[in-house]
N, C-alpha and C positions, 0 to 999 in steps of 0.2 A: 503493499499500500504507500510506504513511503517512498520507495522507488519509482512507484508511476507519478507520485506528486513531483518528485524531483526533474522526471522527464518532462512532464507538463510544465513545470515551470521554466526549465532551461528553453522548452519550445516556444514559451510565452515570451521570455527574454530575446531569444535569437529573433523571433518574429517583430517584436519591438525595435531591435537594432536594424533588421531589414528596411522597416518602414521609414527609422530616421534617416538611414542612408540613402534611400529612395528620394525623401523630401529634400536633404540636403543636394543630392544631385540634380533634382527639380530646380533648385533656386539657382546652382552652378550654371546651368543650361540657361536657365532664364537672364541671369546678369551676363552671359557671354554674348553680348551683343555684338554685332560687327563694327568696327570703329571707323569714322565717327556716328555715333548716332544721336547725338543730342548737341547742344549750342557749344561752340568753342569762344575761348576769348584770346586776343591777341594784346599782351602787355607791351605798351609803348612808353619807354621813358622819357619822352620828349614831348612838347606841347602840341596840342592840336593845329593843324595848319602848316606845320613844318614838312620838311621833305621826308623824313622817317614815317611819319604819320599818314602822309598822302601815299606814300608805298604800302605801308600797312592796310590801308582803306581800299585801294585798289585790287590787292592781292586777296584780301578777305572776302572781297564782294564775288570775285570771280570763283575763288575755292569754296565759297558757301552756296553759290548755284551750281557747280559740279557736283558737290557733295549733298545737296540738299539739306544744309544744316545752317542755321544761322550764326555768323562770325562776328561777335562783337568786338569794338576796340575799346580799349581802357587805358587813358594816358596817366601813368603815375610818373610825375615829373621830379626831378630832384636828384642831387649827388650825381650827376652826370651818367643818368640812367640807374644807377645802384638801387634806387628805391624800388623800380619794377623789378630789377634782376632779385632781389632778396624777397620780393613777393612770389615772383616766379619758383626760387628756391623751395619756399614753403607750400606749394601747391601740391594736390595730389598727384603722382607720377603716372598719369593716365591718359595722357596727350590732348587734354580738354583746355590746359593753361599753356598758351605758347608765348615765349619771350623773343621781342625784335631785338638784336644785338647790333651794336656796330662795332667796327675793328678797333676802336679804343677802348672800349669796355672790357674787351678780351684780351688786348695785345699791350696796352700802355698802363691803363688803371691798376691792373693788378700789381704793378710794379711800385705805385707811390705809396708812401707809408700809410696812410689812413685807409689803403685797401686792403691791409692784413687782417682787419676785423671780417672781411667777408670774402673767401675766394670764390669766385664766379665759376671758373674752369672746374672746381672740385663739386660744385654744387648743381651743375646743369650738364646738358648731353648735346653737342653739336646735331644739327639736324640738315641745315642745307644752308650754303652761301646763296643768297638771294641775287645780289646785284653788287657791282661795283664801278668804281671811276676814279681815274687819275686827278690830281690837283694842277690846277695852272700857276705859273710864275706871271703875275701880272706886274706892269711896271708904269710909273707916271708918265705921260706922253711927254714929259720937259726932260726925263733921264737920258744924259747922253750915252745910251748903249742899247743896242736893238738885237742882241742877241746874248746867250749865256756868257759866251766866249768873250765879248766886249763888256759884259758886265764885270767879269772877273779881271779883266786888264783894267778896268775902271777903278774895281776896288783895291787892287794892288798899287795904284799910283797915288792912293790916299788923298787925292784931291777933293774927293767928294766923300761926306760923312753917309754912311749906308744903313738902313736900318729896314726891316722888314715886318708887317703886320701879319698876325695869325687871328683864328677864332679863339685862341685860348693858350695857356701855358703847356696844358698837357694834351694836345691834340695831334693828329698826322699832319697837319699844315705846318705846325711848329718845329714837328721833326724834319720836315722836308728841307726847311729853311738850314737847320742845323747839317743837315746831311751835306747840303750844297757847300756851306762854309768850309767842313771837312775836305770835301772832295776838292774844291778849288785852292784850299790854303790861304784863304782870307776871312776876316771877321765882318759880322753886322751886328747890330743892336736888334734883339728882338722886343717887339712891342706887342703885347697879347690884349687882346679884346673880347668882348663877351659877344661872339658872334661874328661871322665873317662880314655882314653887312655895315657893321660900324668900320671895320678895318677899311674897307673897299670905298666908304665915304671920306675917309681920311686921305685914302690915295687920291681921290678925283679933287679933293682940296688941295693937294699938295705938300698936307702934312708928313706924309711917308712916301718914300719912293717905289715901295716894293711892298705886295702882298701875295701870300699863296692862298687861293682860294679855289672853290668849286666852280663848276662850268657855269651854272646857273647865275652865279654872283657876279662873274668876270667877263663872261663871253659876249654878253648883249652890250656892255659898254665898249669892249674892243671893236665890235662890228659898227659901232657908232661912231669910233675913231676917238673916244675920249680918253681910252689909255691904251697900252700895248702888251700883246703876250709874248714873254721871251720864250718859253718852256714848257713842257707837260711832262708830270713824273712819271707816266707809265714807260715801260721797258722799251715800246716802240711808238711812233706816233698814232694818236689818235685818230680814228676812221672819222670822226665828226670834226676834226680839226686838221686837215692834212698838210696845211702849210705852217703848222706850228711845230717847230723841232721837238723832239723827245730831249730832254736833259743829258740820257744815257749816250746821243751822238758826241756830247762833249765830255762827259764822264762817264765811259762804258760801264755799265752795271748799277747805275744809279736808276733806283726804282722804289716808288712808294705810292700806294693805292688804298684808296677809301672804300670800305665795304659793308654790307649789311646783311645779317643772315637771321635764322631763326634758331633756337635753342628749346630744350625742353627740360624738366625737373629730372636729376639723377635717378637712375633704377627704372625710368620709363621703359616699359617692353621693347625691344628690338623692332617686332612686329609693327608696333604702333609709330617708331621712329621712321621706318621703312614705307609705311604707307603715306606718312605725311610729307617724307621726301618725294615720293613719286606723284603725289598730288600738286605739290608746289613745282615741282618741273614740269609738268604739263601745262601749269599755267605759265609759267615763263616761257614757253616755247611758241605761246599765241603770238599771232602778229599784232595784237591790240596792244598786249604787254609790251612787245620789244619796242613799238612805235612810241609809246609811254614813257619808256625809259629813255630812249633816244632825246627825247625833248627835254629830259632831265639831265642830259649829258652822262647817262649811266648806260650799262650793259648788263644783260643778264648772265650769272654765272651759272648757277645751277650745279648738277654734278652729285656724287654719293655724299653720305654723312661723314665717311672717311676722308674725302675730299676736302671737307670744311675742315676738319680736324687738323689735317696736315697743313692747311693753310694758316690757320691759327697758331699751331706748333713752332712754325718758321717765324712768323713775324713778332710771336711772344719773345723768342729768344734774341731776334736781332735788335727789337724796339727797347727792349729789356735793357740790353747794354748801353743803348744809347741814353736812356732815362736815367741810369745809374752815374754815368759818365758826367752826365750834365746836371747832375742832381736835382732833376725837376721834381716839383713839389706838387701837392694837390692845390685845385685852385678854390 
């Protein structure tokens, strides 16, 4: 009798366990929905209306239409994009919170003393390099130099006090100017501004003779004959400006470009990263997207997540050496 009760008790226990396992499996299947199956959020560390914000919105719109989900753009400004980066790092690693990063955020800022409190590269996974663009060396129309070689010769004569403006102390624009001085063996005074627009205004006004700036900030003024372009920082001439020499034509190996990409929280499943990478690549391949980028002076990059990681690693090392050598501090 006791034996029979034990058998029946074990049977009931086993049955209950099987029911529980079945319920868990059902819940897991229900939760294992294809990615993405709900709204996605792009975190942008820069103000609405800026170039990074505009890029996030045009990609988000097309991505949302392709995937049939809504894509929300959330601007979290402050600390050179690090407020947004920290918010992304705290998000669930499920692929629904996506950070838009600039090259400065992942290759310059980590070397600044204040950045040691938060290691962006350790907290986030590269997904895709979206777009990139070289910088342009613009000069006052009155500067007696019409090429990089003439600029270097002028600097070495020391008859003119040279300075260059940039969009900030810890930006690729500033590093471009420092690299040019090193390559040419001359010195200039760096003048940091809060944004390229302010530096270009002073260039127009004759307060400074040189500026490293983005295409949209300086090309229209050069086309109008108000300033002149001495060089471009890409390895080769930019297809949008075939008549502007690459600085590497004077100093072989000179190259610095600015780029924007997407990253996800650490421990996001590889399948999710691969899916998002594939979908953004498809957006970048469209004629509409490429035409929009060209108007901004940018070009689509795309490629794999590993491609983006390699790009970050190379620039992280090279720019880190320059930041430390110059003693660049956070703004």
